[in-house]
N, C-alpha and C positions, 0 to 999 in steps of 0.2 A: 962423528955425528951422522946419523942417517938422513939422507936427502929426502925431503917430502915429495910424494908423488904429485905430479902436476895434472890437473883435471880441468875440463870445461863442463859447464852444466847446460843442458838444452831442454827446453820445454816445448812439446809439440801439442797442437790443439787448434781449435777454431778461433778463439779470441774474438768473439762476435757478440758484444764488444769486449775489448780487454778491460779487466777490472784491476784495482790495486792489488788484490790478492794474487793475481797471476804473477806479479813482479815481486811481491812481498816474499813469496816462496824462495826466490833466489837469495834474498838477504838472510832469511832464516837458515838456509843451507850453508851459505858461506860462513856465517857466524859459527855454526856447528863445527865445520872443518877447522876453522881458526882456533876454536877452543880446544878441540881434540888434538891439534897440532900434528895431524896425520897427512893432510893433503893441502896443496896450494891451489886455490881456485883462481885460474887465470882470467876467466870471463864467463859471461852468461849469454845464451843464444835463445831467442824467441823465434820459433819456426811455425808460422801459421799454415794450416792445411790448404790444399788446392781447392778451387771452387767445385771441382768434380766430386768432392766428398759428399756433397748433396745433403748435409745435415740440416734439419729444420732450423730456421733462423739464421742460416749462414748467408751473409751478404758477400759481395764481390771482394776478392783479395785486395784489389786496389784500395778500397775503403779500410779494410782491416789492417793492412800494412801501414797506411797513413795514420790511423788511430794509435797503433803501437808506437810508431815513431814519435808522435805527439806526447804520449804518456811517458816515454823513456827519455825525454829531453833533459831531465834532471839526473839521470843515471850516468855515471862515468865508467860503467863496466858491463852493463846488460845491453845487448844489441839485437837488432832485427836481422834475421836471415830470410830473404824472400825466395830462396832456392826451391822449396816445395811448390810454391805458387807459380813458378816459371816452367814447371815440367809439363809434359803432354797430358797428364792425368794425375789421379790420386797416387800418392807415394806412401808406401808402408813406413811405419815408424822405424823399423829396422834399417830401411834404406837411407832414411834421413840421418840417422846416427852414423851409419857407415860413411856416407858422403862427407859429412862434416869432419869426422875423425881422420879419414884418409886424406882429405884436402889439407887439413892443418898439419899433419905429420909429414906429408910430402913437401910442403913449403918449408917446414923446419929443417928437413934433411937437405934441401937445396941451399938454404941459407947457411947451414953449418958445413957445407962442402962435402957431404956424404952422398949427394945426388947431383946430377948435372943441373946447373943453375939456369934459370930463365928469368933474368932480371926484368924483362918487359911484360911479364904476365900481369893480368888484372888481379888486384887483390880485393876480395869482397869486403864489404863494410862490417861483417860480423866477426872478423878476426880481431883479437884483443889489441888494444892500443899499444901495448908493450911487446908486441910480437917479435920485434927485432932484438929484444934483450933476452929472449928465452934461449937458453943453451941446451936444453933437453931435446933429443930427437923424437921423443914419444910423449904425447899428451893423450890422456883417455877422455873421451866424451861420454859423460854419464847422463842418463835420462832423469830429468827432474819431474816429479808428478805428485799428485795427492793420493791418499789412501784408497780412494774409490777406484783409481786406475789399477792399483796393485790388486785389489779384490777382483777386478774384471779379468785378470790373468787366469783365474781359476774357473771362469765360466766356460763350460764345454762348447767348442766350436766357434767361440768369439775371436780368439787369436790363433794364428797358425803356430803350431808347436815349434817348428824350425825357427820362426821369427823370435819367439820367446827365448829359445836356446841362445840365439845370437845376441839378443838384447841383454840377457842376464849374464851370459858367459864372456862376451867380448867387450861389453861396456859397463854394465852394472846400473843400478837405479838408486836414486835418492828419493825417499818417500817422506813427504811432509804430512804428518798426522795431526788430527785435532785431539785435544784432551778429551778423554772418554771413549775414543775409538781404540781398537786393538789390532793394528796391522800385523803384530807378531803372531796373532792367532791365524790370520790369513796365510802367513808363511807356513806355520805348523800344519795347517789343514791341507796344504798342497805339496805333493811329492816333488813336483818340479821346482817350486819356490824354495822348498827345504834343501834341495840339492845345491842351490846357488845362494844360500842364505848369507854366505860371506861377502857376496857382491851386492847385497841389499842393505842400504843404510837407511835406518828409520829415525827421523827427527821429529820431535814433538813441537807443535806450534802451541805455545801457551796462551796466545791471544787469539781466540777463535774469531774468524770472519766468515760469515755465512753468505756474503754477497756473491752471487754467481752471475754469469752472463745471461742465463735463462731468466733469472729474477729481474735483472736490469732491463732486458728486452720487454718483459711484461709491464714493468713500470712505465717504460718509454711509450709503448703502444697504447697505454691507457691515459697518457697525458699526466702521469704522476711525477712528482719531483724525484730526481736522482742525484740531487746535490749532496755531496759528501759520500755518495756511493761510487761514483766514477770521477775521474779527473775532470776538473772544470773545462780544460781545453778540449778534452775528448767530447764532453757534452756539447760544447759549442760547435764542434765539427759535425756531430750528429744532427744538431738543430739546423745548421746551414744546408746540409745535404738531404734533410728530410728522411733520415734512415729509420728503420724499425717502425714504420707507420707513424712517425712524428710529423708535425708541421709547426710552423712558426707560433701559432696561437697556443698549442699545447706546451711547447718548450718554454714559453715565457713564464709559465708557472714555476719553473725550476730556477 
């Protein structure tokens, strides 16, 4: 019997604020790999970007990390990694993938006795709960994203080509697509993506969810209700901290 490849899924982005769809993508991807019986998904990692990224609507990493933790309280396999937010500046997606994959595999090799052990080392919270039961010395960390990110790979000058080569060649990506979109066309139209098409897994989300962080921020800043659009506990945190231009009076509407 062929042993299934072991993988971790990582989503990089702003998460300002985190929406249910950010986490729903993990569930869709894991279900796909379970159904295909090709890979074992050991865990999921949410890696928010550093404050230095400077994107419009980006609030401090402290708030974003807290909201992610709040939203993931009911998940037993998706975890926050604040590694990017703790660096001196903005970190490329390639670097984040490489850090998490290298750390995970170094730990596994130490644990399995193929590398000098350091039992006193600090273990980050993003490592899967069952880390000590994993017998493999190699786990691949794959980038989890939406079809819009895949399409952006083809925009001239937007991504460094060496970074894309590393992301696609050394890690691979899992693309969650909406019904009606055609990421296969994005791959076909790009020589680079076509070259690595075996490392691109495209999964269709049959239950579209158009709620984005941008839309949530717009609702919040206008004092409109975001109930059922964001996790209730996340909304409560936003209200208490007065984030995204909200105040007590506005949030009472929701």
